[in-house]
Residue, then its C-alpha position, 0 to 999 in steps of 0.5 A: x519500465x521492464x514488465x513481466x510476469x513471474x511463474x506464479x503470474x504475477x505481474x509486475x515492473x524491474x527498474x534494476x540500477x544495481x542497488x538494494x531495491x525499492x519495492x511498493x506495495x498497492x491499496x485495495x483495489x489499485x494496481x501498481x501504476x499507484x507509483x509513478x510519483x514515485x518511479x519518477x522521484x527515485x529513479x537513481x534506486x533499482x525499483x520493483x513494482x506488482x500488482x495483487x493479487x487479484x488486482x491489476x493483471x494479477x490473476x487470483x481464484x481462492x475463495x479468498x485472501x490473507x496477509x499470508x497469501x500477499x506475503x508469500x506472493x512478493x516472497x515469490x517474486x523476489x526469490x525469483x529474481x534473485x533478490x536478498x534484501x528489499x528496503x518494503x515501502x506499502x501504502x493503506x493494504x500494503x501496509x498491513x501486507x508489509x508489516x505481515x511480510x516484515x513478522x515472517x522475513x525480517x532477515x530479507x528486508x534494509x528498511x521499512x515504509x508504511x503510509x496511510x496505515x490504519x492501525x488501533x481502529x476504534x468501533x466506530x471506524x471499523x463500523x464505516x470501513x464495513x459499510x463500507x464494504x457492504x456497499x460495496x459487496x451489493x455493488x453500490x458506487x463507492x468510487x467516488x465516495x473514495x475520491x474524497x477521502x483519498x485527495x482534496x477537492x482542490x486537487x482533483x479540481x486542478x487535477x482533472x484527469x487523476x479523477x478519470x483515472x482514478x475512477x477508471x481504475x476503481x469501476x470494476x466487473x466480473x472477478x476484477x470485481x469478485x477479487x478486490x471485495x475479498x481484498x477489501x473485506x480482509x482490510x475492513x475485518x483486520x485486528x491488529x497483531x501487536x504482539x507481533x507487532x513489537x516483534x519487527x525490529x527493521x528499520x521503519x519509516x511511518x508516513x501518513x496525511x494531516x488529512x487523511x481521515x482513515x488512516x488518522x495522524x493518531x494510528x501513524x503515532x501509535x503504530x511508530x510507538x510500538x515498532x521498537x524502530x521508527x520513526x513518524x513524518x505527517x505529510x502537511x494537507x496530505x489526505x490518504x493518498x498523500x504518495x500522488x497530491x503531496x509527491x514531492x513530500x513524501x518522495x523528499x521524505x522517502x529519500x531521507x529515510x532510505x540513505x541514511 
């Protein structure tokens, strides 16, 4: 898989199969490798994965980070690669970035897919996320809590290698930890811009797992309703990282949507 850095030191992979690329945006604290099940399944398509600012191998040195920073990062990357149109797929924070990108660069999008998106959080739901952010600020371990929200116990018991892989990814120190906090703060305190959402005309698929406690079915249905050209799909028995645990279901829905 061809990996490289663009002139802005964004770390990316571009598999060029002479189609409009599928561009995947990972979630907070993760990196481009979370999309391996999709890359393996969608191998007839051109695919771009990359590390967000301050994640993986992409550096970031500013005091704070915004959705605009993340959108501009993606825009700079596809401009560097001389790509006119993309199918954009985001997960969790990546979905918020994808929505922000869509609001600014709709002319560059063929389709938009949002997986595990928060939308219309209640005060209580927001409070739980902020509480986890405060724990992370104190450098308290939150990785095991995260994995219980992201995967079913049954899946982790059957796949200890996934458990070990994600514990390693989520265990951060030094500059990596500081950059993680910047992105986590953005996610925890995010306020939805409903008017912005309602002005996005791109054909959109909203997906979430039926058992996702943080990005609930109700949130995704509400988001899909406010997007004027959207459909909703529920991934049965999926938790937050249904793109991995329920990869077959997610990939079939994604293929059907992209190919339609």
